[in-house]
C-alpha positions as CSV (number, residue, x, y, z in Angstrom):
1,M,-22.2,20.6,15.2
2,T,-19.5,22.7,16.9
3,I,-17.7,19.7,18.3
4,W,-17.5,18.1,14.8
5,F,-16.0,21.3,13.5
6,F,-13.3,21.3,16.2
7,L,-12.6,17.6,15.8
8,S,-12.2,18.1,12.0
9,I,-9.8,21.0,12.5
10,A,-7.8,18.9,15.0
11,L,-7.6,15.9,12.6
12,L,-6.4,18.2,9.8
13,N,-3.7,19.5,12.1
14,L,-2.6,16.0,12.9
15,I,-2.5,15.1,9.2
16,G,-0.6,18.2,8.4
17,C,2.0,17.6,11.1
18,S,2.7,14.1,10.0
19,S,6.4,13.6,9.1
20,V,6.8,11.4,6.0
21,P,10.1,9.6,5.8
22,K,11.9,10.4,2.6
23,T,14.9,8.0,3.0
24,F,15.0,4.6,4.6
25,S,18.1,2.9,6.1
26,P,17.2,-0.6,7.2
27,Q,19.8,-2.3,9.4
28,Q,19.5,-5.6,7.5
29,S,18.9,-4.4,3.9
30,I,17.5,-6.4,1.0
31,S,19.2,-5.6,-2.3
32,P,16.9,-3.4,-4.4
33,V,18.1,-5.3,-7.5
34,T,16.8,-8.7,-6.2
35,F,13.6,-7.4,-4.6
36,T,10.4,-8.5,-6.3
37,H,6.7,-8.4,-5.7
38,Q,6.3,-12.1,-6.5
39,A,5.2,-13.1,-2.9
40,F,2.4,-10.5,-3.0
41,Q,1.4,-11.6,-6.5
42,Q,1.3,-15.3,-5.3
43,T,-0.8,-14.1,-2.3
44,L,-3.3,-12.4,-4.5
45,E,-3.5,-15.4,-6.9
46,Q,-4.2,-17.8,-4.0
47,H,-6.7,-15.7,-2.1
48,V,-8.6,-13.7,-4.7
49,I,-11.4,-15.4,-6.6
50,D,-13.3,-13.4,-9.2
51,G,-11.9,-10.2,-7.7
52,V,-13.0,-10.9,-4.2
53,V,-10.4,-11.1,-1.4
54,N,-10.8,-14.0,1.0
55,Y,-9.4,-12.3,4.1
56,Q,-10.1,-15.4,6.3
57,T,-7.6,-17.6,4.4
58,L,-5.2,-14.7,3.8
59,T,-4.6,-14.3,7.6
60,S,-2.1,-17.2,7.7
61,D,-0.6,-16.9,4.2
62,Q,3.2,-17.2,4.4
63,D,3.8,-15.4,1.1
64,F,1.9,-12.4,2.3
65,H,3.8,-12.3,5.6
66,A,7.1,-12.8,3.7
67,Y,6.2,-9.8,1.5
68,L,5.4,-7.6,4.5
69,N,8.7,-8.7,6.1
70,D,10.6,-7.8,2.9
71,L,9.1,-4.3,3.0
72,K,10.7,-3.9,6.4
73,H,14.2,-4.5,5.0
74,L,14.1,-2.5,1.8
75,A,15.3,1.1,1.1
76,P,12.8,2.0,-1.7
77,Q,14.8,5.1,-2.7
78,Q,17.4,2.7,-3.9
79,L,15.1,1.0,-6.4
80,P,16.6,1.4,-9.9
81,T,14.0,3.6,-11.6
82,P,11.1,5.9,-10.8
83,N,8.7,3.3,-12.3
84,H,10.1,0.7,-9.9
85,R,9.6,3.1,-7.0
86,L,6.0,3.9,-8.1
87,A,5.2,0.2,-8.4
88,F,6.7,-0.4,-5.0
89,W,4.6,2.3,-3.3
90,I,1.4,1.2,-5.0
91,N,1.9,-2.4,-4.0
92,T,3.0,-1.4,-0.5
93,Y,-0.1,0.7,0.0
94,N,-2.3,-2.1,-1.1
95,A,-0.5,-4.7,1.0
96,F,-0.8,-2.4,4.1
97,A,-4.5,-1.7,3.2
98,I,-5.1,-5.5,3.3
99,Q,-3.1,-5.9,6.5
100,G,-5.2,-3.1,8.1
101,I,-8.4,-5.1,7.3
102,L,-6.8,-8.3,8.7
103,D,-5.9,-6.3,11.9
104,G,-9.5,-5.5,12.3
105,Y,-9.4,-1.8,11.2
106,S,-12.1,-0.4,9.0
107,P,-12.4,2.9,7.2
108,S,-16.2,2.8,7.3
109,T,-16.6,5.4,10.1
110,F,-14.9,8.8,10.8
111,S,-12.9,7.4,13.7
112,G,-12.2,4.2,11.8
113,R,-10.8,6.2,8.9
114,Y,-8.4,8.0,11.2
115,T,-7.2,4.7,12.8
116,Y,-7.0,2.9,9.4
117,F,-5.1,5.6,7.5
118,I,-3.2,7.5,10.1
119,A,-3.0,5.9,13.6
120,Q,-1.9,2.5,12.4
121,D,1.8,2.3,11.6
122,Y,3.5,-0.3,9.4
123,I,7.2,-0.6,8.6
124,V,9.2,0.2,5.4
125,G,12.9,0.1,5.6
126,D,12.9,0.1,9.4
127,E,10.8,3.3,9.5
128,P,7.3,3.5,10.8
129,I,4.8,4.7,8.1
130,N,1.1,4.8,7.9
131,L,-1.2,4.5,4.9
132,Y,-1.6,8.3,4.6
133,E,2.2,8.7,4.4
134,V,2.6,5.8,1.9
135,G,0.1,7.7,-0.3
136,I,2.3,10.8,-0.2
137,H,5.1,8.8,-1.8
138,L,2.9,8.1,-4.8
139,T,3.3,10.6,-7.6
140,P,0.8,11.8,-8.4
141,P,-1.3,10.4,-5.5
142,V,-4.8,9.5,-6.5
143,P,-6.7,8.2,-3.5
144,T,-10.2,6.9,-4.1
145,S,-13.2,7.4,-1.8
146,C,-12.3,4.0,-0.2
147,G,-8.7,5.2,0.4
148,L,-7.1,2.9,-2.1
149,V,-4.7,4.3,-4.7
150,F,-4.8,3.8,-8.5
151,S,-2.8,5.0,-11.4
152,R,-4.0,7.8,-13.7
153,R,-3.1,5.5,-16.7
154,P,-6.0,4.2,-18.7
155,A,-7.0,0.6,-17.8
156,S,-6.2,-0.5,-21.3
157,Y,-2.6,0.6,-20.8
158,D,-2.1,-1.4,-17.6
159,T,-3.8,-4.5,-18.9
160,A,-1.5,-4.5,-21.9
161,L,1.4,-5.1,-19.6
162,P,2.8,-8.6,-19.1
163,Q,1.5,-10.4,-16.1
164,S,4.8,-9.9,-14.2
165,E,4.5,-6.1,-14.7
166,R,0.9,-5.5,-13.6
167,L,-0.4,-3.2,-10.9
168,A,-1.9,-4.3,-7.6
169,A,-5.1,-2.4,-7.4
170,V,-7.3,-3.3,-4.5
171,S,-10.7,-1.8,-4.6
172,G,-12.6,-2.5,-1.4
173,R,-12.6,-6.3,-1.7
174,R,-11.6,-6.3,-5.3
175,V,-8.1,-6.9,-6.7
176,T,-7.2,-6.6,-10.3
177,H,-3.5,-7.3,-10.7
178,V,0.1,-6.8,-9.4
179,L,2.9,-4.6,-10.8
180,S,6.6,-5.1,-10.5
181,T,7.6,-2.1,-12.5
182,Y,5.3,0.6,-13.8
183,G,5.5,1.2,-17.5
184,G,5.4,4.8,-18.4
């Protein structure tokens, strides 16, 4: 029991010492005006059936890898509105959560959660960032028990948005929809 206590304290210290990038300055920047979540939306449309993600076919999806590549070259603080930035961080979180599963990580154990959310870095705007840090960019952050982030808006509000404006909400193996801007 004592060892678990000390491990928990050590993990909390590591989380608290995490430095979250606030600005991003990619060398080869994508214009925030032309950036879209279309590639991610196409990925979800092709690899999600009745809300269940087919990870096996998603592994080689070119749209998904193009979307992850676009994230490397975007400075999200330059997106035009707070709603665009919120949509960006929600979709980015969910794309990285999917990539973590594809990379073989699982949040199903204590050590697995650490690896999945904290130890595994991804790239946004040429800066390394993990799922925990991406979640910090969400305002307000609302992590679920499975570590995926959702809006506090009522479901009826989100589903009333046009298809091109919908939120990517991945729940375990379930995906509901993609958001390019967040209506508020």
